[in-house]
Backbone as numpy.savetxt, mean C-alpha at the origin, in Angstrom:
# Nx Ny Nz CAx CAy CAz Cx Cy Cz
33.81 11.94 0.89 33.61 10.59 0.45 32.38 10.17 0.64
31.72 9.27 -0.38 30.17 9.18 -0.14 30.14 7.42 0.66
29.39 7.45 2.01 29.31 6.07 2.33 27.65 5.64 2.87
27.19 4.99 2.20 26.34 4.12 2.43 25.87 3.47 3.97
24.96 3.97 4.72 24.65 3.94 5.98 23.39 3.27 6.45
22.78 2.55 7.02 21.57 2.30 7.39 21.18 3.15 8.27
19.63 3.23 8.08 18.88 4.37 8.95 19.24 4.19 10.26
19.31 3.33 10.77 19.24 3.84 12.60 21.15 3.92 12.79
21.81 4.49 11.59 23.16 4.74 11.65 23.08 6.08 12.06
21.97 6.42 10.99 21.96 7.97 11.28 22.46 9.03 12.60
23.29 10.28 12.91 23.39 10.98 13.46 22.16 11.76 14.37
22.07 12.41 12.79 21.59 13.75 12.60 20.05 13.29 12.02
19.32 13.07 12.68 17.77 12.76 12.60 17.17 13.70 11.39
17.87 15.41 11.27 17.01 16.49 10.42 17.58 16.39 9.17
18.62 15.60 8.71 19.26 15.30 7.60 17.83 13.70 6.69
17.26 12.91 7.58 16.52 12.71 7.12 14.96 13.33 7.15
14.52 14.04 8.36 13.25 14.93 8.12 13.70 16.21 6.69
14.98 16.82 6.39 15.00 17.35 5.43 14.45 16.66 3.85
15.04 15.59 4.11 15.20 14.67 2.57 14.10 14.38 2.16
12.80 13.83 3.10 11.56 13.41 3.32 11.32 14.52 2.98
11.04 15.80 3.61 9.91 16.69 3.52 10.10 17.39 1.95
11.85 17.42 1.54 11.83 17.42 -0.04 11.25 16.67 -1.05
11.30 15.17 -1.08 10.81 14.54 -1.42 9.49 14.57 -1.71
8.72 14.22 -0.70 7.51 13.83 -0.45 6.37 14.69 0.13
7.11 15.60 0.67 6.34 16.85 1.52 5.86 15.77 2.67
6.98 15.13 3.45 6.29 14.21 4.16 7.34 14.66 5.43
6.74 15.85 6.84 7.90 16.23 7.94 7.79 15.17 8.67
8.15 14.07 8.90 8.01 12.99 9.77 8.84 13.18 11.09
8.46 12.71 12.24 8.95 12.56 13.44 9.55 11.23 13.50
10.70 11.25 14.12 11.69 9.77 14.39 10.24 9.02 15.10
9.66 9.38 16.32 8.92 8.95 16.69 7.28 7.94 15.86
7.38 8.87 14.83 6.32 8.47 13.66 7.24 7.05 13.11
8.33 7.33 12.45 8.87 6.17 12.18 8.91 5.35 13.16
9.09 5.55 14.29 9.50 3.77 15.17 8.11 3.44 15.41
7.16 4.55 15.66 5.51 3.56 15.53 5.45 2.79 14.55
5.65 3.04 12.99 5.32 2.47 11.93 5.71 1.17 12.09
7.29 1.43 12.20 8.59 0.38 12.60 7.66 -0.95 13.51
7.00 -0.43 14.59 6.24 -0.93 15.69 5.15 -1.75 15.32
4.01 -1.14 14.61 2.91 -1.87 14.44 3.44 -2.59 12.97
3.68 -2.55 11.89 3.79 -3.06 11.08 5.74 -3.99 10.39
4.75 -5.11 11.01 6.27 -6.15 11.27 7.00 -6.14 9.61
6.39 -5.37 8.75 7.17 -5.49 7.52 8.10 -4.74 7.54
7.96 -3.46 8.34 9.41 -2.47 7.96 10.20 -3.58 9.54
9.86 -3.61 10.14 10.99 -4.00 11.64 12.36 -4.31 10.97
12.74 -4.42 10.27 13.94 -4.55 9.57 14.56 -3.67 9.50
15.98 -3.25 8.79 17.23 -2.09 8.78 16.16 -1.16 8.56
15.26 -0.87 7.93 14.25 0.23 7.45 14.74 1.29 6.00
15.99 0.91 6.46 16.50 1.63 4.90 18.08 1.64 4.77
18.11 2.02 3.43 19.45 2.69 3.50 19.64 4.22 2.70
20.72 5.13 2.95 21.14 5.95 3.15 22.24 6.41 2.53
22.65 7.73 1.74 23.93 7.99 0.98 24.47 9.32 1.52
25.13 8.92 2.44 26.36 10.59 3.01 26.80 10.44 2.12
26.80 11.97 1.87 28.03 12.55 1.22 28.49 13.55 2.41
30.01 13.43 3.11 29.95 14.25 4.09 29.36 13.82 5.60
28.95 15.25 5.55 27.65 15.22 6.49 26.21 15.31 6.10
26.24 15.24 4.94 25.10 15.47 3.96 24.03 14.10 4.01
22.90 13.78 4.37 22.16 12.59 3.41 21.94 12.82 2.10
21.99 12.94 1.27 21.48 12.81 -0.33 21.13 11.95 -0.87
20.53 10.90 -0.06 19.87 9.46 -0.90 19.16 8.58 0.27
17.73 8.09 -0.18 17.17 7.11 0.92 16.82 6.15 -0.50
16.50 4.86 0.53 16.24 3.94 -0.22 15.42 3.08 0.83
13.92 2.67 0.81 13.50 2.39 2.23 13.52 1.22 1.99
13.80 -0.42 2.95 13.46 -1.74 2.78 12.61 -2.42 3.51
11.72 -3.43 3.08 10.79 -4.25 3.85 11.11 -5.26 4.06
10.29 -6.17 4.52 10.33 -7.70 4.62 9.03 -8.12 4.13
8.37 -8.54 3.39 6.99 -8.58 2.80 6.65 -10.25 2.63
5.52 -10.64 3.41 5.08 -12.06 3.48 4.52 -12.06 2.23
4.55 -13.58 0.83 3.54 -13.36 -0.06 3.21 -14.40 -0.21
2.10 -14.72 -0.87 1.79 -16.46 -1.31 1.79 -16.72 -2.59
2.64 -17.87 -3.18 2.94 -18.05 -3.43 1.70 -18.95 -4.36
1.80 -18.75 -5.88 1.00 -19.65 -6.49 0.44 -21.25 -6.10
2.20 -21.77 -5.59 1.23 -23.47 -5.10 1.26 -23.09 -3.64
0.67 -21.99 -3.68 0.30 -21.99 -1.89 0.71 -21.86 -0.72
2.31 -21.83 -0.93 3.18 -21.76 -0.03 3.82 -19.98 0.37
3.83 -19.63 1.42 4.25 -18.41 1.92 5.54 -17.94 1.97
6.11 -17.12 1.42 7.65 -16.53 1.48 7.84 -15.74 1.24
8.70 -14.85 1.84 9.57 -13.28 1.96 9.89 -13.14 0.66
8.95 -11.40 0.39 9.80 -10.90 -0.59 9.95 -9.87 -0.31
10.77 -9.17 -0.88 11.50 -7.65 -0.74 11.02 -6.50 -0.47
10.82 -5.74 -0.08 10.20 -4.23 -0.70 10.70 -3.13 -0.37
10.50 -2.28 -1.26 10.98 -1.32 -1.33 9.99 0.10 -1.53
11.13 0.86 -0.58 9.90 2.08 0.00 10.69 3.92 -0.11
10.31 5.02 -0.76 11.15 5.93 0.15 12.15 6.08 -0.53
11.77 5.42 -1.58 12.71 6.37 -3.15 13.27 7.77 -3.17
14.40 8.67 -2.49 14.53 9.99 -2.74 15.31 10.17 -3.11
16.09 10.71 -3.83 17.30 11.92 -3.66 17.47 13.61 -3.75
17.88 13.75 -2.62 17.97 15.01 -2.56 17.92 16.23 -3.82
16.98 17.33 -3.81 17.05 18.28 -5.04 18.74 18.61 -5.12
19.11 18.64 -6.13 20.52 19.31 -6.91 21.46 18.35 -6.71
20.39 16.71 -6.55 21.91 16.01 -6.77 21.43 14.86 -7.55
20.57 14.97 -8.19 19.77 14.25 -9.11 21.12 13.66 -10.17
20.64 12.36 -11.19 20.89 12.16 -12.13 22.89 11.87 -12.18
23.07 11.62 -10.67 24.48 11.15 -10.29 24.32 9.71 -10.16
23.31 8.90 -10.32 23.75 7.32 -9.88 23.17 7.22 -8.49
22.66 8.07 -7.52 22.39 7.52 -6.27 21.43 6.84 -5.58
20.26 6.96 -7.14 18.84 6.13 -6.25 19.78 4.69 -6.86
19.96 4.58 -8.03 20.56 3.22 -8.38 21.68 2.42 -7.63
22.24 2.92 -7.27 23.17 2.37 -6.14 22.74 2.29 -5.04
21.53 2.84 -3.92 21.15 2.48 -3.07 19.83 1.24 -3.07
19.45 1.82 -4.52 18.73 0.20 -5.24 19.33 -1.34 -4.81
20.86 -0.95 -5.66 21.50 -1.58 -5.63 21.82 -3.16 -4.10
22.57 -1.75 -3.22 22.08 -2.00 -1.59 21.12 -2.58 -1.45
20.12 -2.51 -1.39 18.74 -2.57 -1.18 18.80 -4.47 -1.73
19.19 -4.39 -2.88 18.96 -5.47 -4.13 19.67 -6.87 -3.21
20.90 -6.42 -3.24 22.24 -7.28 -1.85 21.54 -7.72 -1.05
21.01 -6.95 0.37 19.98 -7.38 1.12 18.92 -8.48 1.29
18.13 -8.15 -0.25 17.35 -8.79 -0.14 17.57 -10.84 -0.60
19.20 -10.41 -1.32 19.97 -11.74 -1.59 20.14 -12.47 -0.34
20.78 -11.32 0.26 21.25 -12.30 1.36 20.26 -13.11 2.10
18.95 -12.18 1.98 18.21 -12.92 2.98 17.10 -13.99 2.05
17.88 -14.43 0.79 17.31 -15.50 0.07 16.11 -15.01 -0.39
15.65 -13.87 -0.46 14.44 -13.75 -1.67 14.55 -13.65 -3.02
13.50 -14.13 -3.49 13.48 -14.59 -5.11 12.96 -12.80 -5.79
12.33 -12.32 -4.99 11.91 -11.22 -5.55 11.94 -10.01 -4.77
11.69 -8.49 -5.65 11.19 -7.75 -5.22 10.72 -6.42 -5.32
9.87 -5.93 -4.82 8.63 -5.50 -5.46 8.16 -3.76 -4.52
8.00 -2.86 -5.86 7.64 -1.55 -4.93 6.66 -1.05 -5.79
6.08 0.26 -5.14 4.79 0.69 -5.72 5.51 2.30 -6.46
4.89 2.52 -7.69 5.05 3.47 -7.88 4.50 4.05 -9.02
4.81 4.77 -9.86 2.89 5.59 -11.06 3.89 5.78 -12.26
3.35 5.13 -13.66 3.62 5.28 -14.49 3.76 6.95 -15.09
3.21 7.45 -14.36 3.21 8.73 -14.85 4.80 9.28 -14.07
5.28 9.10 -13.45 6.87 9.59 -12.66 7.90 8.92 -13.10
9.27 9.63 -13.26 10.71 9.81 -13.94 10.81 8.89 -13.69
10.75 8.00 -12.16 11.72 7.05 -11.62 10.80 5.46 -12.08
9.51 5.71 -12.88 9.35 4.88 -13.40 9.63 3.92 -14.32
10.47 4.57 -15.35 11.74 4.13 -15.95 13.27 3.47 -15.79
13.37 4.69 -14.64 14.76 4.01 -13.90 14.25 2.72 -13.02
12.53 2.22 -12.45 13.35 1.10 -12.40 13.16 -0.45 -13.56
12.44 0.35 -14.68 12.67 -0.50 -15.77 13.59 -0.86 -16.18
14.80 -0.01 -16.16 15.78 -0.28 -16.62 16.52 -0.96 -15.42
16.18 -1.51 -14.46 17.06 -2.27 -13.05 16.23 -3.31 -12.76
15.32 -3.47 -13.95 14.60 -5.05 -14.23 13.05 -5.17 -13.16
12.25 -4.31 -12.81 10.90 -4.30 -12.35 10.47 -3.99 -13.74
9.12 -4.59 -13.46 7.80 -4.48 -14.26 6.68 -4.07 -13.74
5.35 -3.64 -14.55 4.24 -3.79 -13.88 3.88 -5.02 -13.69
3.36 -5.43 -12.68 2.25 -6.48 -12.51 1.05 -6.41 -13.29
0.96 -6.76 -14.18 -0.18 -6.82 -15.15 -1.69 -6.75 -14.22
-1.48 -8.10 -13.60 -3.21 -8.13 -12.69 -2.94 -7.02 -11.87
-2.36 -6.36 -11.31 -3.10 -5.24 -10.55 -2.66 -3.79 -11.48
-2.01 -3.40 -12.48 -2.08 -2.57 -13.63 -3.78 -2.72 -14.00
-3.90 -3.81 -14.24 -5.20 -3.92 -15.18 -6.16 -3.62 -14.38
-6.35 -3.76 -13.22 -7.61 -3.86 -12.44 -8.28 -2.62 -11.96
-9.45 -2.80 -12.78 -10.44 -1.33 -13.03 -10.39 -0.24 -11.78
-10.90 1.08 -11.71 -11.00 1.53 -10.78 -12.18 2.39 -10.78
-13.04 2.55 -10.23 -14.77 3.00 -9.82 -14.54 4.41 -9.37
-15.01 5.63 -10.11 -15.40 6.54 -9.33 -16.77 7.08 -9.67
-17.31 8.29 -8.78 -19.18 8.34 -9.03 -18.20 9.71 -8.06
-19.50 10.83 -8.72 -19.75 11.72 -7.92 -20.91 11.82 -7.23
-21.23 12.14 -6.21 -22.23 12.12 -5.23 -22.55 13.52 -4.76
-21.99 14.44 -5.76 -21.84 16.32 -5.12 -23.75 16.05 -4.64
-24.69 15.62 -5.51 -25.95 15.78 -5.24 -26.64 14.88 -3.84
-26.12 13.97 -3.68 -26.19 13.35 -2.16 -26.37 14.03 -0.75
-27.47 14.15 -0.21 -27.23 14.56 1.21 -26.44 13.82 2.27
-25.87 14.66 2.76 -25.53 13.71 3.83 -26.51 13.40 5.62
-26.57 12.11 5.19 -27.62 10.96 5.68 -26.93 10.92 7.12
-26.05 10.19 7.34 -24.71 9.70 8.10 -23.69 10.71 8.38
-23.52 10.89 9.90 -22.80 11.12 10.61 -21.69 10.19 10.99
-20.24 9.76 10.64 -20.43 8.75 10.70 -18.91 8.78 12.25
-18.78 10.07 12.75 -18.51 10.40 14.14 -19.53 10.31 15.20
-19.15 9.67 16.11 -19.91 9.76 17.48 -20.49 11.10 17.74
-21.59 11.01 18.36 -22.17 12.39 18.67 -22.73 12.60 20.22
-22.17 12.92 20.48 -22.25 13.57 22.38 -21.77 12.88 22.93
-20.16 12.78 22.71 -19.45 12.07 23.43 -19.71 10.71 23.22
-19.96 10.06 23.22 -20.07 8.62 22.89 -18.94 8.05 22.24
-18.35 6.43 22.37 -17.67 6.00 22.32 -18.14 5.04 20.87
-16.80 5.69 20.03 -17.32 5.05 19.01 -17.36 3.10 18.90
-17.93 2.98 18.35 -17.83 1.37 18.45 -16.94 0.63 17.96
-16.88 -0.65 18.96 -15.29 -1.24 18.36 -15.31 -2.14 17.28
-14.73 -2.32 16.61 -14.12 -2.79 15.58 -14.22 -4.44 15.95
-14.74 -5.45 14.90 -14.24 -6.44 14.79 -13.04 -7.34 14.40
-12.51 -7.12 13.85 -10.99 -7.31 13.95 -10.62 -8.96 13.13
-11.39 -9.83 14.53 -11.29 -11.23 13.69 -12.35 -11.18 12.86
-13.47 -10.50 12.27 -14.36 -10.83 11.42 -13.59 -10.49 10.07
-13.35 -8.90 10.48 -12.22 -8.75 9.27 -11.09 -10.18 8.29
-10.62 -10.01 9.60 -9.47 -11.50 9.12 -9.96 -12.54 8.33
-11.23 -13.46 9.28 -11.60 -14.08 8.31 -12.37 -13.46 7.14
-13.33 -12.42 7.14 -13.71 -12.51 5.65 -12.42 -12.42 4.42
-11.63 -11.86 4.77 -10.20 -11.27 4.19 -9.84 -12.73 3.74
-9.62 -13.66 4.86 -9.20 -14.82 4.62 -9.92 -15.59 3.60
-11.24 -15.55 3.55 -12.23 -16.25 2.60 -12.18 -15.67 1.53
-12.30 -14.12 1.65 -12.65 -13.98 -0.01 -11.30 -13.93 -1.18
-10.51 -13.97 0.04 -8.71 -13.96 -1.12 -7.95 -15.14 -1.04
-8.69 -16.21 -0.69 -7.58 -17.67 -0.38 -7.20 -18.41 -1.35
-7.67 -17.76 -2.60 -7.30 -18.26 -4.03 -6.79 -17.35 -4.86
-6.26 -16.17 -3.88 -5.37 -15.06 -4.52 -3.73 -15.51 -4.10
-2.71 -15.25 -5.04 -1.24 -15.28 -4.54 -1.19 -13.47 -4.19
-0.26 -13.56 -3.91 0.58 -11.97 -3.71 0.42 -11.93 -1.90
-0.03 -10.81 -2.04 -0.21 -10.28 -0.79 -1.29 -10.76 0.15
-2.17 -11.41 -0.88 -3.68 -12.28 -0.01 -2.71 -12.68 1.24
-1.67 -12.84 1.82 -1.57 -13.66 3.12 -1.00 -12.70 4.30
-1.54 -12.69 5.21 -1.64 -11.95 6.25 -1.18 -12.16 7.80
-0.30 -12.10 8.20 -0.04 -12.43 9.94 -1.47 -11.92 10.71
-1.55 -12.29 11.89 -2.94 -12.32 12.32 -2.43 -10.80 13.45
-3.76 -9.87 13.07 -3.68 -8.74 13.42 -3.52 -7.74 12.63
-2.74 -8.02 11.50 -1.53 -6.78 10.73 -2.91 -6.12 10.16
-4.13 -6.38 10.00 -5.01 -5.05 9.37 -5.61 -4.31 10.51
-5.56 -4.39 11.83 -5.46 -3.82 13.32 -4.50 -2.67 12.97
-3.22 -3.51 13.01 -1.99 -2.38 13.00 -1.74 -1.75 12.45
-2.23 -1.79 10.60 -1.49 -1.71 9.65 -2.75 -0.12 9.71
-3.71 -0.06 10.22 -4.92 0.99 10.07 -4.20 1.61 11.32
-4.36 1.26 12.33 -3.30 2.25 13.34 -2.72 2.77 12.79
-1.20 2.05 11.86 -0.16 3.11 11.75 -0.54 4.02 10.84
-1.71 4.02 10.11 -2.04 4.91 8.54 -2.61 6.15 10.11
-3.29 5.76 10.77 -4.07 6.98 11.27 -5.16 6.81 11.25
-5.88 5.26 11.17 -6.84 5.33 10.53 -7.80 5.14 12.08
-9.17 5.95 11.94 -10.06 5.72 13.12 -11.53 4.60 12.78
-11.85 4.47 14.05 -12.91 3.19 13.68 -14.25 3.85 12.74
-14.40 5.55 12.74 -15.40 5.74 11.44 -14.96 5.14 10.03
-13.56 4.84 9.76 -13.21 4.81 8.82 -13.19 3.44 8.43
-13.76 2.39 9.25 -14.01 1.10 9.01 -15.66 0.23 9.45
-15.92 0.17 7.87 -17.47 -0.76 7.91 -17.56 -1.73 7.98
-18.44 -2.84 9.07 -18.30 -4.17 9.05 -19.57 -4.40 9.64
-20.02 -5.59 8.36 -21.23 -5.79 8.20 -21.51 -7.95 8.37
-22.56 -8.11 8.75 -22.14 -10.06 8.60 -21.60 -10.35 7.10
-20.52 -11.10 7.11 -19.83 -11.08 5.91 -19.08 -10.16 4.63
-18.56 -8.99 5.76 -18.05 -7.92 4.83 -17.55 -6.82 5.59
-16.35 -6.29 5.29 -15.88 -5.29 5.61 -15.64 -3.70 4.34
-15.71 -2.74 5.03 -14.97 -1.87 4.20 -13.98 -0.72 5.27
-12.76 -0.16 4.33 -11.53 0.06 5.22 -11.48 1.21 3.99
-11.74 3.09 4.70 -12.09 3.96 3.68 -10.81 5.35 4.29
-10.76 5.95 3.62 -9.41 7.00 4.09 -10.27 8.70 2.89
-9.25 9.78 2.93 -9.03 10.60 1.81 -9.17 11.64 2.61
-10.31 12.91 1.78 -10.47 14.02 2.54 -11.85 14.56 2.11
-11.70 16.09 2.04 -13.01 16.60 2.26 -14.00 16.19 0.87
-12.87 15.94 -0.15 -13.95 15.83 -0.93 -14.10 14.19 -1.65
-13.34 13.62 -1.42 -13.40 12.48 -1.73 -13.37 11.09 -0.84
-14.11 9.93 -0.66 -13.79 8.77 0.05 -13.13 7.44 -0.98
-12.18 7.32 -0.45 -11.19 6.13 -1.12 -11.59 5.26 -0.29
-12.22 4.06 -1.47 -12.21 2.87 -0.57 -10.75 1.69 -0.97
-9.93 2.12 0.92 -8.69 1.34 0.82 -8.94 0.02 0.50
-9.69 -0.71 0.82 -10.02 -2.16 0.83 -11.57 -2.83 1.30
-12.00 -3.43 0.13 -13.37 -4.26 0.44 -13.88 -5.51 0.08
-14.27 -6.21 0.93 -14.57 -7.57 0.63 -16.03 -7.73 1.02
-16.59 -8.62 0.19 -17.78 -9.37 0.52 -18.08 -10.63 0.07
-18.56 -11.24 1.26 -19.15 -12.89 0.43 -19.61 -12.93 -1.05
-21.10 -11.72 -0.97 -22.19 -12.09 -1.95 -22.66 -10.46 -2.10
-23.39 -10.69 -3.46 -23.80 -9.38 -4.10 -24.56 -8.23 -2.69
-25.26 -9.34 -1.71 -26.49 -8.70 -0.80 -24.89 -7.62 0.08
-23.88 -8.39 0.54 -23.14 -8.00 1.59 -22.49 -6.26 0.78
-22.32 -6.59 -0.55 -21.56 -5.59 -1.01 -22.48 -4.39 -0.97
-24.01 -4.34 -1.65 -24.99 -3.67 -1.44 -24.82 -2.89 0.29
-24.91 -3.83 1.50 -24.79 -3.53 2.57 -23.87 -2.89 2.99
-22.73 -2.57 1.93 -21.35 -1.76 2.21 -21.45 -0.51 1.98
-21.75 -0.52 0.83 -22.07 0.72 -0.31 -23.41 1.37 0.56
-23.85 1.10 0.78 -25.36 2.62 1.27 -24.29 3.17 2.49
-23.66 2.73 3.43 -23.17 3.35 4.00 -22.02 4.20 3.83
-21.14 3.42 2.64 -20.44 4.54 2.52 -20.29 5.58 1.62
-21.84 6.01 0.87 -22.14 7.03 -0.06 -23.02 7.97 1.01
-23.79 7.32 2.16 -24.21 7.81 2.98 -23.43 8.94 3.96
-21.91 8.39 3.56 -21.26 9.55 4.49 -20.76 10.80 4.02
-21.27 11.09 2.81 -21.63 12.44 2.10 -20.47 13.39 1.68
-19.44 12.27 1.34 -18.03 12.81 0.43 -18.89 13.14 -0.81
-18.29 13.85 -1.36 -18.58 14.50 -2.67 -18.05 13.38 -4.21
-17.42 12.83 -3.72 -16.78 12.19 -5.14 -16.51 10.62 -3.90
-16.79 9.46 -4.43 -16.21 7.77 -3.74 -15.16 7.11 -5.19
-14.22 6.22 -4.83 -13.55 5.89 -5.40 -12.90 4.89 -4.90
-12.88 3.79 -5.95 -12.87 2.35 -5.62 -11.32 1.91 -6.83
-10.17 1.79 -6.03 -9.10 2.18 -7.06 -8.76 0.50 -7.69
-9.25 -0.14 -6.61 -8.98 -1.88 -7.13 -10.02 -2.79 -7.31
-11.03 -2.59 -8.40 -12.42 -3.76 -8.33 -11.50 -4.92 -8.80
-11.55 -5.73 -8.30 -11.07 -7.17 -8.67 -11.95 -8.03 -8.47
-13.76 -7.71 -7.52 -14.49 -8.61 -8.02 -15.52 -8.36 -8.67
-15.67 -9.28 -9.59 -16.60 -9.00 -10.79 -17.73 -8.98 -9.94
-18.32 -9.31 -9.21 -19.54 -9.30 -8.30 -20.08 -7.35 -8.10
-18.70 -7.36 -7.87 -18.95 -5.76 -7.20 -18.52 -4.93 -8.35
-17.97 -5.43 -9.50 -17.88 -4.18 -10.69 -19.23 -4.23 -11.23
-20.08 -5.07 -11.31 -21.78 -5.04 -11.93 -22.41 -4.87 -10.96
-22.31 -4.50 -9.49 -22.87 -3.38 -8.92 -22.25 -2.10 -9.06
-21.47 -1.99 -9.49 -20.86 -0.79 -9.40 -21.44 0.31 -10.41
-21.38 -0.53 -11.79 -21.89 -0.64 -12.98 -23.38 0.00 -13.21
-23.88 -1.05 -12.27 -25.49 -1.22 -11.69 -25.88 0.67 -11.37
-25.00 1.15 -10.86 -25.26 2.07 -10.02 -24.52 3.55 -10.10
-24.34 3.69 -12.00 -24.05 4.34 -12.57 -22.51 4.73 -12.45
-21.50 3.94 -12.14 -20.07 4.70 -11.51 -19.40 4.38 -12.92
-18.20 5.11 -13.11 -17.04 5.30 -14.54 -16.41 4.64 -14.23
-15.83 4.10 -14.92 -14.32 3.51 -14.88 -13.25 3.97 -15.18
-12.02 3.40 -14.90 -10.66 3.83 -15.72 -10.34 2.53 -15.42
-9.53 1.89 -16.84 -9.22 0.23 -17.12 -7.05 0.73 -17.05
-6.79 0.43 -16.12 -5.41 0.69 -15.60 -5.18 1.83 -14.97
-4.45 1.23 -14.04 -3.72 1.96 -12.95 -2.95 3.40 -12.95
-2.83 4.09 -13.15 -1.46 5.02 -13.43 -0.67 4.35 -11.87
-1.41 4.65 -10.57 -0.30 3.09 -9.64 -0.02 2.87 -9.60
0.88 1.77 -9.98 0.94 0.66 -10.22 1.82 -0.15 -9.33
1.97 -1.11 -8.82 3.19 -2.54 -8.39 3.96 -3.24 -9.60
5.26 -2.77 -9.34 6.48 -3.38 -10.00 7.21 -4.51 -9.35
7.56 -5.46 -9.89 8.23 -6.40 -9.09 9.36 -6.43 -10.59
10.50 -7.13 -9.53 11.63 -7.55 -10.10 11.84 -8.77 -9.77
12.57 -9.82 -10.43 13.55 -11.14 -10.30 14.40 -11.11 -9.65
14.91 -11.35 -8.71 16.02 -11.41 -7.51 17.18 -12.33 -8.50
16.90 -13.72 -8.46 17.15 -14.73 -9.39 16.92 -15.51 -10.78
16.64 -16.36 -11.44 16.47 -16.18 -12.32 14.64 -17.25 -12.45
14.48 -17.05 -11.26 12.97 -17.54 -11.32 11.84 -16.10 -11.81
10.98 -16.73 -12.93 9.83 -15.50 -13.50 8.90 -15.27 -12.53
7.91 -13.97 -13.00 6.99 -13.97 -12.02 5.74 -15.25 -12.04
5.25 -14.89 -13.46 3.86 -15.81 -13.78 4.31 -17.34 -13.00
5.35 -17.60 -13.39 5.19 -19.41 -12.47 5.37 -19.23 -11.32
6.01 -17.92 -10.75 5.76 -18.01 -9.20 4.63 -17.54 -8.61
3.58 -16.53 -9.55 2.82 -16.15 -8.84 1.36 -16.25 -9.33
1.33 -16.42 -10.46 0.28 -16.74 -11.54 -0.44 -15.17 -12.07
-1.71 -15.45 -12.10 -2.20 -13.85 -12.48 -3.38 -13.13 -12.15
-3.23 -13.89 -10.77 -3.93 -13.03 -9.36 -3.43 -12.50 -8.34
-2.59 -11.66 -8.81 -1.30 -10.88 -7.91 -2.13 -10.13 -6.55
-2.53 -9.99 -5.67 -3.94 -9.29 -4.94 -2.99 -8.35 -4.57
-3.18 -7.06 -4.42 -3.13 -6.10 -3.98 -3.85 -4.90 -3.51
-3.92 -4.59 -2.90 -5.44 -3.32 -2.13 -4.50 -1.89 -1.65
-5.36 -1.10 -1.93 -4.48 0.62 -1.03 -4.07 0.41 -0.25
-4.89 -0.53 0.81 -4.36 -0.74 2.66 -2.82 -1.49 2.20
-2.43 -2.30 1.57 -0.82 -2.62 1.87 -0.17 -1.81 1.10
-0.75 -0.67 0.54 0.59 0.01 0.17 2.03 0.70 0.73
2.82 0.41 0.24 4.23 0.92 1.02 5.01 2.41 0.41
């Protein structure tokens, strides 16, 4: 008989490991999960719900508690959905739907008016989310993505410390102040608790060399050997953005990409410097009202979300 249990009620962690690896190629230890929950308070609650068929974990849906700024300036929590997974061979049995409904019940008990999730318009699950009442957030989906091939650039800067020198300390207080100033008129995930960015970077495994801080701005980046992804960038003016882009391009990755270019000043700079653009991201954020409240009256059309916020 199928039974829904909380993550913390799992008796055999290997069941969760097998499911995560099958769904996301994410072989994750229980210590890693515990560290994420400790560092990122969005996941401090039950983490998620799994569906057991006998002794086998056949599905999972994660839950998070996310602070968000509303259009009227108030901050309230909304629900977050993550790690939606069904074990191969158990698809089309309504497992994900049942677990999502369980997650929605959890959010409603807590008085949340909205549920949020990250998806892709290319995934089969996107249509499932639409059937359950989720819709793409237009202001996030329509945010342009900038990218540029930098293969002919010579590597002029090594972001890693040399000769055993310690990496420079990151001024997280300056980053928080810049974020608050640059995005104070945005709704959605434009509100963050103190020290959130530092703990989020730690949870993501980012190092000091992934962070560039200048007076009035910062950039946080990640990626692989061939691409540098701008996870989040903020600058008070054109001069600051130019000071940030120079060391990012000098890192020497063949490709640089910024998935969410929301500042028109930065957009103009990218155009001037020969970046190409894609208007409309496949990677989307979807929202579902959990009450009779509608999205736009609650959030307006300036919903903030960056790659750093992804869950």
